[in-house]
N, C-alpha and C positions, 0 to 999 in steps of 0.2 A: 942694594944701596946701603952703605954704611951710614948709620945715624947716631946721634948722641943726644941724650936728654939733658936739658940745662935749665937753670932759673925757675925751678918749680915753686909755685905759690905755696905758702906755709900751711894752708889748711884746705880741706876739701869742701864739698857742698852736699847738703842733705838731698836725699832721693826726691823729696817733694818739689824741689826747685828744678831738678832735671826733668821730672814729669811735666811741670808747668811749661818749661821751654819746649818740650816735645809737642805739647798741645798747641802752643802758640805758633810753632813752625809746621804743624800738621804732619809730623813724621815720627817714625820710630827710629831712634838712634842705635847704632851697633852696640852690642853689649860690651865689647872691649873699650870703646870710647866712653860709655857710661861709667864703667869701672874706674877709668882714669879721672873722670870728672869728680866722682865720689871721693877719690883719694887726694887729688891735687888741684882740680878746678882751674886749669890754666897753666902758664909757664911757657917754656920755649922748647923747640926741637931744632937741632942742627942737622940738616940733610946731607950737607957736604961742608968742607972747610969754608968758613965765612958765608954760609948760606943758612941764616938763622930765621926761623919762623915763630911768630908770636901766636900761641894757641888761645882761642877765645874761651873765656870762662862763662859759666852760667850765672846769671844775675841772682844774687843771694841777698834779699832785703831783710834778713832776720835781725841784723843790728847794723849800726853805722859803719863799723870797721869792715864787716863783710860786704856791705853794699859798696863802699868806696873801692875795695880791692877787686870786686867782680864786675864793676861797670866798665864799659857800657853793656857788655854781655853778648852772648851768642845770638839772641833774637835780633837785637838792634844791629849787630854787625851784618846779619843776613839781609836785613832791610836795606842797608847801605849797599851791599854787594849786588843786590838785584837791580839797583839803579845803573850799574855799569852796563854799557853796550856790550852785548855778546855773552853776558854771564848766563850760564845754562839755567833754563827754567826749572828743570828737575835736578836741583843740586842744593846742598847745604854747605856753606863755607865754615871751616873750622879753624882756620889760621890764615895769617897774611905775612908777607915778607917786608912790609913797609914801603913797597914800590908798586902796589896795586895788584899783585898776583895773589891768588888764594889757593889753599889746600882745601879740597872739597870731598864730600861723599856724594855720589850720584844717587838719586832717589827713583825707585821704581814702585809704583802702586803704594805710596805712603811709607815705604821702608827704605832706609839708607842701606846701600850696599856696604859690605865690609871694606872693600878696597878704597884706598886713598888716591886721589888724583890731584894734579897741579893744573890749575886754570891760569893761562897766560892772558893778562888783561890787554896786551897789545894785539895779539893775534886771535884771541878767543879759543886757542887750541888747548886740548886736554892732553896731559902726559901722565902715564901711570907712575905712581910713586911706591906703593906698597900694597900687599894683599890684605892687610888689616891695619888698624890703628896700633895694635899691639906691636907690630913690627917696627914702628917708629921708635920704640923704647930700646931696641937692641943696641948694644954698644959696638 
């Protein structure tokens, strides 16, 4: 699947805030995803023409500017996603398309799989997107 990275947030996030998000979500995030959070902490990815997804940032309360740029954050977005009927119990949402659909990592024994999936909010179906988060950055 051809993808394009766009609208990257101007600054990354410190490791301590990623660690905190993992603790609150009770998961270990994939290393490629953690790397992107450290560098960009959010932004957008285009999976196909006119198919733009907003990537969730990790909440960074270190100063007012970072707090406002990173809110509501990955943890809160997952709290919201879990309220949707049919959202997978063992999943972490990492992005949305503005229409209710989510990009997710599936979780097995507290660890997120590397592969990225699309969860359709109308059918609760999962569709494979990429083998790893890093593949979403390919042009």
